[in-house]
C-alpha positions in Angstrom: -0.1 -0.1 0.2 1.9 3.1 -1.2 2.1 6.2 -3.1 5.3 6.0 -5.8 7.4 9.1 -6.7 7.5 7.7 -10.2 3.4 7.6 -10.9 3.6 11.1 -9.9 6.2 11.9 -12.5 4.2 10.1 -14.3 0.8 11.9 -13.9 2.6 15.4 -13.9 3.6 14.4 -17.2 0.3 14.3 -18.8 -2.5 15.2 -17.0 -3.7 18.7 -17.1 -5.6 19.8 -13.9 -8.0 22.8 -13.7 -9.2 24.5 -10.5 -12.6 24.9 -10.1 -15.4 23.3 -7.9 -17.1 19.8 -8.6 -19.8 17.0 -7.3 -19.3 13.8 -6.3 -19.8 10.9 -8.5 -23.1 9.0 -8.0 -22.9 6.3 -5.8 -22.5 2.6 -7.0 -25.5 1.1 -6.0 -24.0 -2.4 -7.1 -21.1 -4.6 -5.5 -19.7 -7.9 -6.9 -17.2 -9.1 -8.7 -16.8 -6.1 -10.8 -15.2 -3.0 -9.9 -17.8 -0.5 -9.3 -16.9 3.6 -9.0 -18.0 4.5 -5.6 -19.0 8.2 -4.7 -16.3 10.1 -2.3 -16.2 14.0 -1.6 -14.9 16.3 -3.7 -13.5 20.0 -3.0 -11.9 22.8 -5.2 -8.6 22.0 -6.7 -6.5 19.1 -7.4 -7.4 16.0 -5.1 -5.4 12.9 -5.6 -5.7 9.7 -3.1 -2.6 7.8 -3.0 -3.1 4.9 -0.5 -5.5 3.2 1.0 -6.6 1.0 3.9 -9.0 -1.3 5.3 -9.3 -3.0 8.9 -13.2 -5.2 8.0 -15.7 -4.4 5.1 -17.2 -1.6 7.0 -13.8 0.2 8.1 -11.6 2.3 5.7 -9.6 4.5 5.4 -8.2 6.6 2.2 -5.3 9.0 2.4 -4.0 12.1 -0.1 -4.0 15.7 -1.2 -6.2 18.2 -1.8 -5.1 21.4 -3.4 -1.7 22.2 -1.1 -3.1 19.7 2.0 -2.7 16.5 3.3 -6.7 14.6 2.7 -8.1 12.0 4.7 -11.3 9.7 3.9 -13.0 7.4 5.7 -15.4 4.7 4.5 -17.9 4.1 7.7 -19.6 1.0 5.6 -22.2 3.4 3.9 -20.7 5.7 2.3 -17.0 7.9 2.3 -16.4 11.1 4.7 -14.1 13.6 4.9 -12.1 14.0 8.4 -10.4 16.6 8.9 -6.3 16.5 9.1 -4.2 19.2 10.9 -2.4 22.2 8.5 1.4 21.4 8.7 4.2 24.1 7.2 3.4 25.8 4.0 1.8 22.1 2.2 1.7 18.6 3.0 0.2 15.3 2.0 -0.3 12.1 3.4 1.4 8.9 0.8 0.6 5.5 2.5 -1.9 4.5 5.5 -1.5 1.5 7.5 -4.5 -0.1 10.0 -2.9 -1.3 13.2 -6.3 -2.1 14.4 -10.2 -0.9 13.8 -9.1 2.3 15.8 -5.6 2.5 15.3 -4.7 4.0 11.6 -1.1 5.7 11.0 -0.8 7.9 7.9 2.5 8.8 6.8 3.8 11.9 4.1 5.8 15.1 4.2 5.2 18.7 4.9 7.2 21.5 3.6 8.5 24.3 5.8 8.4 28.2 5.2 12.1 27.3 4.1 11.2 24.9 1.4 12.6 22.2 3.1 10.8 18.7 3.2 10.1 17.0 6.6 8.9 13.7 7.1 5.3 13.8 8.8 3.8 10.6 10.7 -0.2 11.2 11.7 -1.8 8.5 14.1 -5.4 8.5 15.3 -6.9 6.2 17.6 -10.9 7.3 18.7 -10.3 11.4 18.4 -8.4 13.6 16.0 -5.1 12.8 13.9 -2.0 13.7 15.9 1.4 14.2 14.6 3.9 11.7 16.5 7.4 12.5 16.2 9.6 11.1 13.5 13.4 10.9 12.6 14.0 13.6 9.5 17.2 13.6 7.3 19.6 16.1 7.2 17.8 17.7 4.0 14.5 17.4 1.9 12.7 14.2 4.0 9.7 12.5 2.8 8.2 9.0 3.7 6.0 7.2 1.0 5.2 3.8 2.3 4.2 2.6 5.4 3.7 -1.4 6.9 1.9 -2.8 10.1 3.4 -6.0 11.8 1.9 -5.0 15.2 1.0 -1.9 16.6 4.5 -1.8 18.5 6.1 -3.1 15.3 5.5 -0.7 12.5 8.1 0.4 9.2 7.9 3.1 7.5 10.0 4.1 4.6 10.8 6.8 2.0 13.8 8.7 0.3 16.1 11.5 1.8 16.9 13.6 -1.1 20.3 16.1 -1.4 21.3 18.0 -3.8 23.4 15.6 -5.7 22.2 12.0 -3.9 19.1 10.0 -3.2 19.1 7.4 -0.5 16.5 5.5 1.0 15.7 6.4 4.5 13.8 3.2 7.0 12.4 4.2 10.7 10.5 1.7 13.3 8.0 2.4 15.4 8.6 0.2 18.7 5.3 1.1 20.8 7.5 4.4 22.1 8.6 6.0 19.4 10.0 6.1 16.4 13.4 5.2 15.0 15.9 5.3 12.1 17.1 1.9 10.9 20.4 2.3 9.3 20.7 1.1 5.6 20.1 0.0 3.2 23.5 0.3 1.6 23.0 3.2 -1.4 23.9 1.7 -4.5 25.3 4.4 -6.8 23.9 8.1 -6.2 20.4 7.6 -6.9 18.0 5.7 -4.5 14.4 5.8 -4.3 12.0 3.1 -2.2 9.6 2.5 -4.4 7.9 -0.4 -1.9 8.2 -1.7 1.9 6.5 -5.3 3.4 6.7 -5.5 6.8 5.8 -9.8 6.7 6.6 -10.8 10.3 9.0 -9.9 13.3 12.2 -9.2 12.0 11.5 -10.0 8.8 10.9 -6.8 6.1 11.7 -5.8 2.4 12.1 -2.6 0.7 12.7 -2.3 -2.7 15.2 0.4 -4.2 15.0 2.0 -7.4 18.5 3.3 -8.9 20.2 4.6 -11.2 23.4 2.5 -13.3 24.8 2.9 -16.6 22.4 5.4 -17.5 19.0 3.1 -17.1 16.8 2.8 -14.2 17.3 -0.3 -11.9 16.2 -1.9 -9.5 16.5 -4.3 -6.4 15.7 -6.2 -2.9 16.7 -5.7 0.5 15.7 -7.8 3.3 16.0 -6.8 6.7 16.5 -9.8 9.3 16.5 -7.6 12.2 20.5 -6.9 12.4 20.8 -6.2 8.8 20.0 -5.7 5.4 20.8 -8.3 2.7 20.1 -7.1 -0.9 18.3 -10.1 -3.3 18.3 -9.5 -7.0 15.6 -10.4 -9.7 15.6 -11.0 -13.1 16.1 -7.9 -14.9 16.5 -7.4 -19.1 19.1 -5.5 -20.2 19.3 -2.5 -21.5 15.8 -1.3 -20.3 14.8 0.7 -17.3 13.1 -1.4 -14.7 10.5 1.1 -12.5 8.7 -1.2 -9.5 5.7 0.7 -8.4 4.2 -1.8 -5.6 5.5 -4.9 -3.2 3.1 -6.3 -1.4 3.9 -9.4 1.4 1.8 -12.2 2.0 4.6 -14.3 4.4 8.0 -15.1 4.4 7.6 -17.6 1.3 5.3 -15.1 -0.7 5.5 -12.0 -1.9 4.7 -9.5 -5.1 6.1 -6.8 -6.5 4.9 -4.9 -9.4 5.7 -1.8 -12.0 6.9 -2.0 -15.6 9.6 -1.7 -17.8 10.2 0.8 -20.4 11.9 -0.8 -23.2 11.1 -1.5 -27.3 8.5 -1.3 -28.9 6.2 -0.7 -25.9 6.9 -0.6 -21.7 5.4 -4.0 -20.3 4.5 -5.2 -17.3 6.8 -6.1 -14.4 5.0 -8.9 -11.9 7.5 -10.8 -9.4 6.9 -13.3 -6.8 9.4 -14.4 -3.7 9.4 -17.7 -3.5 11.1 -17.8 -0.2 14.2 -18.6 -2.2 14.5 -16.1 -5.1 12.1 -13.8 -7.4 10.4 -15.3 -10.2 8.9 -13.7 -13.3 5.3 -13.9 -13.6 3.3 -13.5 -16.7 -0.1 -11.6 -16.2 -2.4 -10.5 -18.4 -0.5 -8.8 -21.6 -2.4 -6.1 -24.0 -1.5 -4.9 -27.2 -1.6 -1.0 -25.5 1.4 -0.3 -23.2 0.2 -1.5 -19.3 2.0 0.1 -16.2 1.1 -1.9 -12.9 0.8 0.1 -10.0 -0.8 -1.4 -7.0 -1.5 -4.6 -5.0 -4.0 -6.0 -2.8 -4.7 -9.6 -1.5 -7.6 -11.0 0.6 -5.3 -14.7 0.8 -2.7 -16.4 -1.3 -5.3 -17.1 -3.7 -6.9 -13.7 -3.9 -4.4 -11.3 -4.9 -4.8 -8.4 -7.1 -3.2 -6.3 -9.7 -4.2 -2.7 -10.8 -2.6 -0.6 -13.1 -3.5 1.5 -16.2 -3.0 1.3 -20.0 -2.6 4.1 -22.3 -5.1 3.8 -25.6 -4.4 6.2 -28.4 -4.5 9.9 -26.0 -6.4 8.3 -23.2 -6.0 6.3 -20.1 -7.8 3.4 -18.8 -8.1 1.5 -15.7 -6.5 -2.2 -15.3 -7.1 -4.5 -12.9 -5.7 -8.3 -12.9 -6.4 -11.5 -10.5 -4.4 -14.3 -9.2 -6.4 -17.5 -8.3 -3.0 -19.3 -7.3 -2.6 -20.4 -10.9 -2.6 -17.9 -13.3 -3.6 -14.1 -13.5 -7.0 -13.2 -15.1 -8.4 -9.6 -16.3 -10.7 -8.1 -13.9 -13.9 -5.7 -15.0 -13.6 -2.0 -14.2 -16.4 0.3 -13.8 -15.0 4.0 -15.1 -16.4 6.9 -14.1 -18.4 8.1 -16.8 -17.1 11.6 -17.2 -13.5 10.7 -17.8 -11.2 9.4 -19.9 -7.5 9.4 -17.9 -7.3 7.2 -14.7 -4.6 6.3 -12.1 -5.6 3.4 -9.4 -2.3 4.2 -6.9 -3.2 2.0 -3.5 -5.2 -0.3 -3.1 -6.2 -2.5 -0.2 -7.9 -6.1 0.9 -10.1 -6.7 4.0 -12.4 -9.6 5.0 -15.1 -10.6 7.9 -16.5 -13.8 7.8 -18.0 -14.6 4.3 -17.9 -10.5 3.7 -14.9 -9.9 1.8 -14.0 -6.0 0.1 -11.2 -4.9 -2.4 -10.3 -1.1 -2.8 -8.6 0.5 -5.3 -8.0 4.6 -5.1 -6.3 6.9 -7.1 -7.6 10.0 -9.2 -9.1 10.8 -12.9 -9.1 14.0 -14.4 -12.2 14.7 -16.4 -11.7 18.9 -17.0 -10.1 18.7 -13.6 -8.0 15.8 -11.4 -10.5 14.4 -9.1 -10.5 11.5 -6.2 -11.4 8.3 -7.7 -12.4 5.0 -5.7 -13.3 1.3 -7.0 -14.7 -1.1 -4.9 -14.7 -5.2 -5.4 -17.1 -7.7 -3.5 -15.2 -10.6 -5.2 
């Protein structure tokens, strides 16, 4: 569950934002295996949802930004509504959210001070309002893009420290009392960006890092065993750019990673699985159009979802596929009727008895950038 800096660049490069007022999309009245567009609060200015997490089918949180301020939404089982976030600095946004329990929600991101420097931002909510929790900062611009919960007293967050000539991974840990910096993982060259985090158990944490080598974007994963980070590479084609965008952990011997590779003739999806000993490429659904995979969610090992988008002419359409334990198949998605440019950036799945929900969030650009929420009841 995460926001990727790479996706932000892609969105900014293509989408045009026109500031103005708008009304919520009409609510979906059907919930089945198809992903249906779900009404969400809207407001003036650019609004993007970067991540979502759920503790139950009637309890989910989504975070992002609206204009220049952090945004949070809550699903109470019948509708999404805005929950105020305190103002921090001259601008702020939340990029990832994780639920440690029904009334125990964490969110991370960044805020910018009056001098333009970016600082890590960690918010916590129990039964009251969002409150800021002190978090470590780097010596220069620092942001947090990922968060993953093992237990209420064992939470991990990660992001990037950005200097004038270099970027490096930044990882912190909550021990139930305070947030502390975790040294490493080791930098590879100058450009290191955390693009995924998965804490699958005590002393069992993974990050995926993108870096620059020989003028190409490459990527690798690091595994934390409680004492040190160990680099674990995965197969990558030569002379292409490898751009991971999300990491999902189901257990020590089952992790999924998605993204895309830029090569000839078209960008192709990146879909990898960790089987306990190595990363194995998987064949997902292939299209004749460029396909980018951007988010992951799961209801269990035989119910994994990958989300993304594909280009068709000048339009960008949502995409979803599901893994049933043997193969990936495409899942239908209902797009907003007024939009032809959509991004899904975060996803989550939850189960309570026989009731299942899968959420995917992002942004939609009809004539301006508005929040996008999709829901499925498989």
